[in-house]
mmCIF entry with sequence, helices, sheets and N, C-alpha, C, O atoms, coordinates in Angstrom:
data_MODEL
# 
_entry.id   MODEL 
# 
_entity.id                         1 
_entity.type                       polymer 
_entity.pdbx_number_of_molecules   1 
# 
_entity_poly.entity_id                      1 
_entity_poly.type                           'polypeptide(L)' 
_entity_poly.nstd_linkage                   no 
_entity_poly.nstd_monomer                   no 
_entity_poly.pdbx_seq_one_letter_code       MIPPPAQRMMAERAGSTVVETAGSHAVYVSRPQAIADLIEQAATAQ 
_entity_poly.pdbx_seq_one_letter_code_can   MIPPPAQRMMAERAGSTVVETAGSHAVYVSRPQAIADLIEQAATAQ 
_entity_poly.pdbx_strand_id                 A 
# 
loop_
_entity_poly_seq.entity_id 
_entity_poly_seq.num 
_entity_poly_seq.mon_id 
_entity_poly_seq.hetero 
1 1  MET n 
1 2  ILE n 
1 3  PRO n 
1 4  PRO n 
1 5  PRO n 
1 6  ALA n 
1 7  GLN n 
1 8  ARG n 
1 9  MET n 
1 10 MET n 
1 11 ALA n 
1 12 GLU n 
1 13 ARG n 
1 14 ALA n 
1 15 GLY n 
1 16 SER n 
1 17 THR n 
1 18 VAL n 
1 19 VAL n 
1 20 GLU n 
1 21 THR n 
1 22 ALA n 
1 23 GLY n 
1 24 SER n 
1 25 HIS n 
1 26 ALA n 
1 27 VAL n 
1 28 TYR n 
1 29 VAL n 
1 30 SER n 
1 31 ARG n 
1 32 PRO n 
1 33 GLN n 
1 34 ALA n 
1 35 ILE n 
1 36 ALA n 
1 37 ASP n 
1 38 LEU n 
1 39 ILE n 
1 40 GLU n 
1 41 GLN n 
1 42 ALA n 
1 43 ALA n 
1 44 THR n 
1 45 ALA n 
1 46 GLN n 
# 
_struct_asym.id          A 
_struct_asym.entity_id   1 
# 
loop_
_struct_conf.conf_type_id 
_struct_conf.id 
_struct_conf.pdbx_PDB_helix_id 
_struct_conf.beg_label_comp_id 
_struct_conf.beg_label_asym_id 
_struct_conf.beg_label_seq_id 
_struct_conf.pdbx_beg_PDB_ins_code 
_struct_conf.end_label_comp_id 
_struct_conf.end_label_asym_id 
_struct_conf.end_label_seq_id 
_struct_conf.pdbx_end_PDB_ins_code 
_struct_conf.beg_auth_comp_id 
_struct_conf.beg_auth_asym_id 
_struct_conf.beg_auth_seq_id 
_struct_conf.end_auth_comp_id 
_struct_conf.end_auth_asym_id 
_struct_conf.end_auth_seq_id 
_struct_conf.pdbx_PDB_helix_class 
_struct_conf.details 
_struct_conf.pdbx_PDB_helix_length 
HELX_P HELX_P1 AA1 PRO A 4  ? ALA A 14 ? PRO A 4  ALA A 14 1 ? 11 
HELX_P HELX_P2 AA2 VAL A 27 ? SER A 30 ? VAL A 27 SER A 30 1 ? 4  
HELX_P HELX_P3 AA3 PRO A 32 ? THR A 44 ? PRO A 32 THR A 44 1 ? 13 
# 
_struct_conf_type.id          HELX_P 
_struct_conf_type.criteria    ? 
_struct_conf_type.reference   ? 
# 
loop_
_atom_site.group_PDB 
_atom_site.id 
_atom_site.type_symbol 
_atom_site.label_atom_id 
_atom_site.label_alt_id 
_atom_site.label_comp_id 
_atom_site.label_asym_id 
_atom_site.label_entity_id 
_atom_site.label_seq_id 
_atom_site.pdbx_PDB_ins_code 
_atom_site.Cartn_x 
_atom_site.Cartn_y 
_atom_site.Cartn_z 
_atom_site.occupancy 
_atom_site.B_iso_or_equiv 
_atom_site.pdbx_formal_charge 
_atom_site.auth_seq_id 
_atom_site.auth_comp_id 
_atom_site.auth_asym_id 
_atom_site.auth_atom_id 
_atom_site.pdbx_PDB_model_num 
ATOM 1   N N  . MET A 1 1  ? 4.458   -14.643 7.216   1.00 0.00 ? 1  MET A N  1 
ATOM 2   C CA . MET A 1 1  ? 3.865   -13.313 7.024   1.00 0.00 ? 1  MET A CA 1 
ATOM 3   C C  . MET A 1 1  ? 4.612   -12.337 8.016   1.00 0.00 ? 1  MET A C  1 
ATOM 4   O O  . MET A 1 1  ? 4.898   -12.656 9.170   1.00 0.00 ? 1  MET A O  1 
ATOM 5   N N  . ILE A 1 2  ? 4.882   -11.184 7.478   1.00 0.00 ? 2  ILE A N  1 
ATOM 6   C CA . ILE A 1 2  ? 5.481   -10.214 8.323   1.00 0.00 ? 2  ILE A CA 1 
ATOM 7   C C  . ILE A 1 2  ? 4.415   -9.421  8.973   1.00 0.00 ? 2  ILE A C  1 
ATOM 8   O O  . ILE A 1 2  ? 3.553   -8.878  8.283   1.00 0.00 ? 2  ILE A O  1 
ATOM 9   N N  . PRO A 1 3  ? 4.425   -9.324  10.275  1.00 0.00 ? 3  PRO A N  1 
ATOM 10  C CA . PRO A 1 3  ? 3.392   -8.613  10.983  1.00 0.00 ? 3  PRO A CA 1 
ATOM 11  C C  . PRO A 1 3  ? 3.274   -7.140  10.604  1.00 0.00 ? 3  PRO A C  1 
ATOM 12  O O  . PRO A 1 3  ? 4.318   -6.513  10.426  1.00 0.00 ? 3  PRO A O  1 
ATOM 13  N N  . PRO A 1 4  ? 2.113   -6.543  10.468  1.00 0.00 ? 4  PRO A N  1 
ATOM 14  C CA . PRO A 1 4  ? 1.930   -5.170  9.973   1.00 0.00 ? 4  PRO A CA 1 
ATOM 15  C C  . PRO A 1 4  ? 2.787   -4.188  10.751  1.00 0.00 ? 4  PRO A C  1 
ATOM 16  O O  . PRO A 1 4  ? 3.349   -3.304  10.104  1.00 0.00 ? 4  PRO A O  1 
ATOM 17  N N  . PRO A 1 5  ? 2.951   -4.243  12.059  1.00 0.00 ? 5  PRO A N  1 
ATOM 18  C CA . PRO A 1 5  ? 3.793   -3.233  12.753  1.00 0.00 ? 5  PRO A CA 1 
ATOM 19  C C  . PRO A 1 5  ? 5.256   -3.300  12.202  1.00 0.00 ? 5  PRO A C  1 
ATOM 20  O O  . PRO A 1 5  ? 5.888   -2.262  12.007  1.00 0.00 ? 5  PRO A O  1 
ATOM 21  N N  . ALA A 1 6  ? 5.768   -4.500  11.962  1.00 0.00 ? 6  ALA A N  1 
ATOM 22  C CA . ALA A 1 6  ? 7.065   -4.678  11.456  1.00 0.00 ? 6  ALA A CA 1 
ATOM 23  C C  . ALA A 1 6  ? 7.149   -4.144  9.967   1.00 0.00 ? 6  ALA A C  1 
ATOM 24  O O  . ALA A 1 6  ? 8.174   -3.588  9.573   1.00 0.00 ? 6  ALA A O  1 
ATOM 25  N N  . GLN A 1 7  ? 6.136   -4.312  9.214   1.00 0.00 ? 7  GLN A N  1 
ATOM 26  C CA . GLN A 1 7  ? 6.138   -3.765  7.854   1.00 0.00 ? 7  GLN A CA 1 
ATOM 27  C C  . GLN A 1 7  ? 6.168   -2.271  7.898   1.00 0.00 ? 7  GLN A C  1 
ATOM 28  O O  . GLN A 1 7  ? 6.869   -1.615  7.127   1.00 0.00 ? 7  GLN A O  1 
ATOM 29  N N  . ARG A 1 8  ? 5.379   -1.729  8.834   1.00 0.00 ? 8  ARG A N  1 
ATOM 30  C CA . ARG A 1 8  ? 5.359   -0.242  8.885   1.00 0.00 ? 8  ARG A CA 1 
ATOM 31  C C  . ARG A 1 8  ? 6.723   0.313   9.372   1.00 0.00 ? 8  ARG A C  1 
ATOM 32  O O  . ARG A 1 8  ? 7.142   1.383   8.931   1.00 0.00 ? 8  ARG A O  1 
ATOM 33  N N  . MET A 1 9  ? 7.394   -0.393  10.254  1.00 0.00 ? 9  MET A N  1 
ATOM 34  C CA . MET A 1 9  ? 8.687   0.011   10.699  1.00 0.00 ? 9  MET A CA 1 
ATOM 35  C C  . MET A 1 9  ? 9.728   -0.105  9.560   1.00 0.00 ? 9  MET A C  1 
ATOM 36  O O  . MET A 1 9  ? 10.584  0.770   9.425   1.00 0.00 ? 9  MET A O  1 
ATOM 37  N N  . MET A 1 10 ? 9.666   -1.109  8.791   1.00 0.00 ? 10 MET A N  1 
ATOM 38  C CA . MET A 1 10 ? 10.662  -1.248  7.660   1.00 0.00 ? 10 MET A CA 1 
ATOM 39  C C  . MET A 1 10 ? 10.285  -0.225  6.637   1.00 0.00 ? 10 MET A C  1 
ATOM 40  O O  . MET A 1 10 ? 11.212  0.344   6.061   1.00 0.00 ? 10 MET A O  1 
ATOM 41  N N  . ALA A 1 11 ? 9.071   0.084   6.335   1.00 0.00 ? 11 ALA A N  1 
ATOM 42  C CA . ALA A 1 11 ? 8.736   1.094   5.309   1.00 0.00 ? 11 ALA A CA 1 
ATOM 43  C C  . ALA A 1 11 ? 9.187   2.455   5.759   1.00 0.00 ? 11 ALA A C  1 
ATOM 44  O O  . ALA A 1 11 ? 9.661   3.237   4.936   1.00 0.00 ? 11 ALA A O  1 
ATOM 45  N N  . GLU A 1 12 ? 9.057   2.790   7.091   1.00 0.00 ? 12 GLU A N  1 
ATOM 46  C CA . GLU A 1 12 ? 9.518   4.041   7.596   1.00 0.00 ? 12 GLU A CA 1 
ATOM 47  C C  . GLU A 1 12 ? 11.051  4.120   7.419   1.00 0.00 ? 12 GLU A C  1 
ATOM 48  O O  . GLU A 1 12 ? 11.569  5.128   6.938   1.00 0.00 ? 12 GLU A O  1 
ATOM 49  N N  . ARG A 1 13 ? 11.756  3.071   7.802   1.00 0.00 ? 13 ARG A N  1 
ATOM 50  C CA . ARG A 1 13 ? 13.152  3.047   7.745   1.00 0.00 ? 13 ARG A CA 1 
ATOM 51  C C  . ARG A 1 13 ? 13.632  3.262   6.361   1.00 0.00 ? 13 ARG A C  1 
ATOM 52  O O  . ARG A 1 13 ? 14.687  3.862   6.153   1.00 0.00 ? 13 ARG A O  1 
ATOM 53  N N  . ALA A 1 14 ? 12.836  2.755   5.335   1.00 0.00 ? 14 ALA A N  1 
ATOM 54  C CA . ALA A 1 14 ? 13.273  2.816   3.940   1.00 0.00 ? 14 ALA A CA 1 
ATOM 55  C C  . ALA A 1 14 ? 12.844  4.204   3.388   1.00 0.00 ? 14 ALA A C  1 
ATOM 56  O O  . ALA A 1 14 ? 13.240  4.553   2.276   1.00 0.00 ? 14 ALA A O  1 
ATOM 57  N N  . GLY A 1 15 ? 12.073  4.973   4.110   1.00 0.00 ? 15 GLY A N  1 
ATOM 58  C CA . GLY A 1 15 ? 11.580  6.282   3.540   1.00 0.00 ? 15 GLY A CA 1 
ATOM 59  C C  . GLY A 1 15 ? 10.466  6.128   2.606   1.00 0.00 ? 15 GLY A C  1 
ATOM 60  O O  . GLY A 1 15 ? 10.235  7.003   1.771   1.00 0.00 ? 15 GLY A O  1 
ATOM 61  N N  . SER A 1 16 ? 9.737   5.027   2.703   1.00 0.00 ? 16 SER A N  1 
ATOM 62  C CA . SER A 1 16 ? 8.626   4.716   1.792   1.00 0.00 ? 16 SER A CA 1 
ATOM 63  C C  . SER A 1 16 ? 7.403   5.579   2.156   1.00 0.00 ? 16 SER A C  1 
ATOM 64  O O  . SER A 1 16 ? 7.271   6.077   3.275   1.00 0.00 ? 16 SER A O  1 
ATOM 65  N N  . THR A 1 17 ? 6.553   5.724   1.198   1.00 0.00 ? 17 THR A N  1 
ATOM 66  C CA . THR A 1 17 ? 5.243   6.223   1.358   1.00 0.00 ? 17 THR A CA 1 
ATOM 67  C C  . THR A 1 17 ? 4.262   5.041   1.428   1.00 0.00 ? 17 THR A C  1 
ATOM 68  O O  . THR A 1 17 ? 4.184   4.218   0.516   1.00 0.00 ? 17 THR A O  1 
ATOM 69  N N  . VAL A 1 18 ? 3.517   4.988   2.543   1.00 0.00 ? 18 VAL A N  1 
ATOM 70  C CA . VAL A 1 18 ? 2.634   3.866   2.809   1.00 0.00 ? 18 VAL A CA 1 
ATOM 71  C C  . VAL A 1 18 ? 1.154   4.300   2.692   1.00 0.00 ? 18 VAL A C  1 
ATOM 72  O O  . VAL A 1 18 ? 0.758   5.356   3.187   1.00 0.00 ? 18 VAL A O  1 
ATOM 73  N N  . VAL A 1 19 ? 0.380   3.473   2.042   1.00 0.00 ? 19 VAL A N  1 
ATOM 74  C CA . VAL A 1 19 ? -1.128  3.720   2.007   1.00 0.00 ? 19 VAL A CA 1 
ATOM 75  C C  . VAL A 1 19 ? -1.790  2.456   2.514   1.00 0.00 ? 19 VAL A C  1 
ATOM 76  O O  . VAL A 1 19 ? -1.485  1.348   2.071   1.00 0.00 ? 19 VAL A O  1 
ATOM 77  N N  . GLU A 1 20 ? -2.708  2.649   3.458   1.00 0.00 ? 20 GLU A N  1 
ATOM 78  C CA . GLU A 1 20 ? -3.414  1.496   3.948   1.00 0.00 ? 20 GLU A CA 1 
ATOM 79  C C  . GLU A 1 20 ? -4.874  1.669   3.676   1.00 0.00 ? 20 GLU A C  1 
ATOM 80  O O  . GLU A 1 20 ? -5.434  2.763   3.756   1.00 0.00 ? 20 GLU A O  1 
ATOM 81  N N  . THR A 1 21 ? -5.516  0.468   3.328   1.00 0.00 ? 21 THR A N  1 
ATOM 82  C CA . THR A 1 21 ? -6.955  0.457   3.057   1.00 0.00 ? 21 THR A CA 1 
ATOM 83  C C  . THR A 1 21 ? -7.447  -0.849  3.620   1.00 0.00 ? 21 THR A C  1 
ATOM 84  O O  . THR A 1 21 ? -6.713  -1.833  3.705   1.00 0.00 ? 21 THR A O  1 
ATOM 85  N N  . ALA A 1 22 ? -8.732  -0.837  4.010   1.00 0.00 ? 22 ALA A N  1 
ATOM 86  C CA . ALA A 1 22 ? -9.348  -2.073  4.531   1.00 0.00 ? 22 ALA A CA 1 
ATOM 87  C C  . ALA A 1 22 ? -9.669  -2.932  3.299   1.00 0.00 ? 22 ALA A C  1 
ATOM 88  O O  . ALA A 1 22 ? -10.117 -2.433  2.267   1.00 0.00 ? 22 ALA A O  1 
ATOM 89  N N  . GLY A 1 23 ? -9.428  -4.222  3.445   1.00 0.00 ? 23 GLY A N  1 
ATOM 90  C CA . GLY A 1 23 ? -9.767  -5.111  2.357   1.00 0.00 ? 23 GLY A CA 1 
ATOM 91  C C  . GLY A 1 23 ? -9.370  -6.538  2.747   1.00 0.00 ? 23 GLY A C  1 
ATOM 92  O O  . GLY A 1 23 ? -8.901  -6.770  3.861   1.00 0.00 ? 23 GLY A O  1 
ATOM 93  N N  . SER A 1 24 ? -9.556  -7.474  1.847   1.00 0.00 ? 24 SER A N  1 
ATOM 94  C CA . SER A 1 24 ? -9.175  -8.847  2.102   1.00 0.00 ? 24 SER A CA 1 
ATOM 95  C C  . SER A 1 24 ? -7.711  -9.003  1.829   1.00 0.00 ? 24 SER A C  1 
ATOM 96  O O  . SER A 1 24 ? -7.046  -8.031  1.470   1.00 0.00 ? 24 SER A O  1 
ATOM 97  N N  . HIS A 1 25 ? -7.174  -10.215 1.989   1.00 0.00 ? 25 HIS A N  1 
ATOM 98  C CA . HIS A 1 25 ? -5.787  -10.589 1.659   1.00 0.00 ? 25 HIS A CA 1 
ATOM 99  C C  . HIS A 1 25 ? -5.488  -10.128 0.218   1.00 0.00 ? 25 HIS A C  1 
ATOM 100 O O  . HIS A 1 25 ? -4.445  -9.538  -0.064  1.00 0.00 ? 25 HIS A O  1 
ATOM 101 N N  . ALA A 1 26 ? -6.402  -10.407 -0.638  1.00 0.00 ? 26 ALA A N  1 
ATOM 102 C CA . ALA A 1 26 ? -6.228  -10.028 -2.003  1.00 0.00 ? 26 ALA A CA 1 
ATOM 103 C C  . ALA A 1 26 ? -6.892  -8.689  -2.310  1.00 0.00 ? 26 ALA A C  1 
ATOM 104 O O  . ALA A 1 26 ? -7.923  -8.596  -2.977  1.00 0.00 ? 26 ALA A O  1 
ATOM 105 N N  . VAL A 1 27 ? -6.215  -7.628  -1.765  1.00 0.00 ? 27 VAL A N  1 
ATOM 106 C CA . VAL A 1 27 ? -6.834  -6.265  -1.853  1.00 0.00 ? 27 VAL A CA 1 
ATOM 107 C C  . VAL A 1 27 ? -7.007  -5.775  -3.308  1.00 0.00 ? 27 VAL A C  1 
ATOM 108 O O  . VAL A 1 27 ? -7.902  -4.983  -3.604  1.00 0.00 ? 27 VAL A O  1 
ATOM 109 N N  . TYR A 1 28 ? -6.198  -6.226  -4.137  1.00 0.00 ? 28 TYR A N  1 
ATOM 110 C CA . TYR A 1 28 ? -6.434  -5.841  -5.557  1.00 0.00 ? 28 TYR A CA 1 
ATOM 111 C C  . TYR A 1 28 ? -7.697  -6.454  -6.185  1.00 0.00 ? 28 TYR A C  1 
ATOM 112 O O  . TYR A 1 28 ? -8.151  -5.990  -7.232  1.00 0.00 ? 28 TYR A O  1 
ATOM 113 N N  . VAL A 1 29 ? -8.264  -7.489  -5.554  1.00 0.00 ? 29 VAL A N  1 
ATOM 114 C CA . VAL A 1 29 ? -9.590  -7.999  -6.003  1.00 0.00 ? 29 VAL A CA 1 
ATOM 115 C C  . VAL A 1 29 ? -10.690 -7.355  -5.220  1.00 0.00 ? 29 VAL A C  1 
ATOM 116 O O  . VAL A 1 29 ? -11.726 -7.021  -5.795  1.00 0.00 ? 29 VAL A O  1 
ATOM 117 N N  . SER A 1 30 ? -10.523 -7.167  -3.957  1.00 0.00 ? 30 SER A N  1 
ATOM 118 C CA . SER A 1 30 ? -11.588 -6.578  -3.092  1.00 0.00 ? 30 SER A CA 1 
ATOM 119 C C  . SER A 1 30 ? -11.718 -5.084  -3.135  1.00 0.00 ? 30 SER A C  1 
ATOM 120 O O  . SER A 1 30 ? -12.780 -4.545  -2.822  1.00 0.00 ? 30 SER A O  1 
ATOM 121 N N  . ARG A 1 31 ? -10.638 -4.385  -3.523  1.00 0.00 ? 31 ARG A N  1 
ATOM 122 C CA . ARG A 1 31 ? -10.624 -2.920  -3.607  1.00 0.00 ? 31 ARG A CA 1 
ATOM 123 C C  . ARG A 1 31 ? -9.863  -2.374  -4.881  1.00 0.00 ? 31 ARG A C  1 
ATOM 124 O O  . ARG A 1 31 ? -8.930  -1.575  -4.791  1.00 0.00 ? 31 ARG A O  1 
ATOM 125 N N  . PRO A 1 32 ? -10.359 -2.892  -6.112  1.00 0.00 ? 32 PRO A N  1 
ATOM 126 C CA . PRO A 1 32 ? -9.630  -2.510  -7.283  1.00 0.00 ? 32 PRO A CA 1 
ATOM 127 C C  . PRO A 1 32 ? -9.544  -1.060  -7.552  1.00 0.00 ? 32 PRO A C  1 
ATOM 128 O O  . PRO A 1 32 ? -8.517  -0.659  -8.100  1.00 0.00 ? 32 PRO A O  1 
ATOM 129 N N  . GLN A 1 33 ? -10.541 -0.149  -7.223  1.00 0.00 ? 33 GLN A N  1 
ATOM 130 C CA . GLN A 1 33 ? -10.401 1.172   -7.377  1.00 0.00 ? 33 GLN A CA 1 
ATOM 131 C C  . GLN A 1 33 ? -9.337  1.822   -6.601  1.00 0.00 ? 33 GLN A C  1 
ATOM 132 O O  . GLN A 1 33 ? -8.602  2.680   -7.090  1.00 0.00 ? 33 GLN A O  1 
ATOM 133 N N  . ALA A 1 34 ? -9.258  1.395   -5.342  1.00 0.00 ? 34 ALA A N  1 
ATOM 134 C CA . ALA A 1 34 ? -8.201  1.970   -4.481  1.00 0.00 ? 34 ALA A CA 1 
ATOM 135 C C  . ALA A 1 34 ? -6.854  1.645   -5.047  1.00 0.00 ? 34 ALA A C  1 
ATOM 136 O O  . ALA A 1 34 ? -5.951  2.481   -5.021  1.00 0.00 ? 34 ALA A O  1 
ATOM 137 N N  . ILE A 1 35 ? -6.702  0.488   -5.543  1.00 0.00 ? 35 ILE A N  1 
ATOM 138 C CA . ILE A 1 35 ? -5.336  0.033   -6.139  1.00 0.00 ? 35 ILE A CA 1 
ATOM 139 C C  . ILE A 1 35 ? -5.086  0.837   -7.391  1.00 0.00 ? 35 ILE A C  1 
ATOM 140 O O  . ILE A 1 35 ? -3.981  1.343   -7.592  1.00 0.00 ? 35 ILE A O  1 
ATOM 141 N N  . ALA A 1 36 ? -6.061  0.961   -8.213  1.00 0.00 ? 36 ALA A N  1 
ATOM 142 C CA . ALA A 1 36 ? -5.903  1.697   -9.482  1.00 0.00 ? 36 ALA A CA 1 
ATOM 143 C C  . ALA A 1 36 ? -5.553  3.250   -9.179  1.00 0.00 ? 36 ALA A C  1 
ATOM 144 O O  . ALA A 1 36 ? -4.709  3.843   -9.851  1.00 0.00 ? 36 ALA A O  1 
ATOM 145 N N  . ASP A 1 37 ? -6.216  3.823   -8.190  1.00 0.00 ? 37 ASP A N  1 
ATOM 146 C CA . ASP A 1 37 ? -5.919  5.149   -7.794  1.00 0.00 ? 37 ASP A CA 1 
ATOM 147 C C  . ASP A 1 37 ? -4.493  5.257   -7.313  1.00 0.00 ? 37 ASP A C  1 
ATOM 148 O O  . ASP A 1 37 ? -3.813  6.216   -7.678  1.00 0.00 ? 37 ASP A O  1 
ATOM 149 N N  . LEU A 1 38 ? -4.000  4.329   -6.514  1.00 0.00 ? 38 LEU A N  1 
ATOM 150 C CA . LEU A 1 38 ? -2.665  4.313   -5.993  1.00 0.00 ? 38 LEU A CA 1 
ATOM 151 C C  . LEU A 1 38 ? -1.605  4.205   -7.136  1.00 0.00 ? 38 LEU A C  1 
ATOM 152 O O  . LEU A 1 38 ? -0.608  4.928   -7.152  1.00 0.00 ? 38 LEU A O  1 
ATOM 153 N N  . ILE A 1 39 ? -1.864  3.287   -8.070  1.00 0.00 ? 39 ILE A N  1 
ATOM 154 C CA . ILE A 1 39 ? -0.976  3.109   -9.185  1.00 0.00 ? 39 ILE A CA 1 
ATOM 155 C C  . ILE A 1 39 ? -0.859  4.419   -10.003 1.00 0.00 ? 39 ILE A C  1 
ATOM 156 O O  . ILE A 1 39 ? 0.219   4.862   -10.397 1.00 0.00 ? 39 ILE A O  1 
ATOM 157 N N  . GLU A 1 40 ? -2.020  4.980   -10.218 1.00 0.00 ? 40 GLU A N  1 
ATOM 158 C CA . GLU A 1 40 ? -1.996  6.274   -11.011 1.00 0.00 ? 40 GLU A CA 1 
ATOM 159 C C  . GLU A 1 40 ? -1.250  7.342   -10.221 1.00 0.00 ? 40 GLU A C  1 
ATOM 160 O O  . GLU A 1 40 ? -0.491  8.121   -10.799 1.00 0.00 ? 40 GLU A O  1 
ATOM 161 N N  . GLN A 1 41 ? -1.459  7.388   -8.896  1.00 0.00 ? 41 GLN A N  1 
ATOM 162 C CA . GLN A 1 41 ? -0.808  8.413   -8.163  1.00 0.00 ? 41 GLN A CA 1 
ATOM 163 C C  . GLN A 1 41 ? 0.763   8.196   -8.211  1.00 0.00 ? 41 GLN A C  1 
ATOM 164 O O  . GLN A 1 41 ? 1.534   9.147   -8.334  1.00 0.00 ? 41 GLN A O  1 
ATOM 165 N N  . ALA A 1 42 ? 1.144   7.001   -8.114  1.00 0.00 ? 42 ALA A N  1 
ATOM 166 C CA . ALA A 1 42 ? 2.573   6.649   -8.149  1.00 0.00 ? 42 ALA A CA 1 
ATOM 167 C C  . ALA A 1 42 ? 3.178   6.871   -9.509  1.00 0.00 ? 42 ALA A C  1 
ATOM 168 O O  . ALA A 1 42 ? 4.341   7.249   -9.646  1.00 0.00 ? 42 ALA A O  1 
ATOM 169 N N  . ALA A 1 43 ? 2.337   6.619   -10.540 1.00 0.00 ? 43 ALA A N  1 
ATOM 170 C CA . ALA A 1 43 ? 2.960   6.837   -11.967 1.00 0.00 ? 43 ALA A CA 1 
ATOM 171 C C  . ALA A 1 43 ? 3.082   8.364   -12.298 1.00 0.00 ? 43 ALA A C  1 
ATOM 172 O O  . ALA A 1 43 ? 3.867   8.763   -13.158 1.00 0.00 ? 43 ALA A O  1 
ATOM 173 N N  . THR A 1 44 ? 2.302   9.166   -11.605 1.00 0.00 ? 44 THR A N  1 
ATOM 174 C CA . THR A 1 44 ? 2.332   10.600  -11.987 1.00 0.00 ? 44 THR A CA 1 
ATOM 175 C C  . THR A 1 44 ? 3.115   11.448  -10.962 1.00 0.00 ? 44 THR A C  1 
ATOM 176 O O  . THR A 1 44 ? 3.287   12.656  -11.126 1.00 0.00 ? 44 THR A O  1 
ATOM 177 N N  . ALA A 1 45 ? 3.576   10.770  -9.909  1.00 0.00 ? 45 ALA A N  1 
ATOM 178 C CA . ALA A 1 45 ? 4.332   11.510  -8.906  1.00 0.00 ? 45 ALA A CA 1 
ATOM 179 C C  . ALA A 1 45 ? 5.653   12.035  -9.433  1.00 0.00 ? 45 ALA A C  1 
ATOM 180 O O  . ALA A 1 45 ? 6.234   11.450  -10.347 1.00 0.00 ? 45 ALA A O  1 
ATOM 181 N N  . GLN A 1 46 ? 6.134   13.136  -8.863  1.00 0.00 ? 46 GLN A N  1 
ATOM 182 C CA . GLN A 1 46 ? 7.379   13.741  -9.328  1.00 0.00 ? 46 GLN A CA 1 
ATOM 183 C C  . GLN A 1 46 ? 8.424   13.498  -8.295  1.00 0.00 ? 46 GLN A C  1 
ATOM 184 O O  . GLN A 1 46 ? 9.569   13.918  -8.464  1.00 0.00 ? 46 GLN A O  1 
# 
């Protein structure tokens, strides 16, 4: 597992947009609406 601080540093270095939400390891199961909203946002971004 890559520690979250290292993930944040790599995302920043790559110029990525990061969204964090509380949830279990399988966040797509524990927070499906948050994931659906994020996918919709990414799909409609310009």
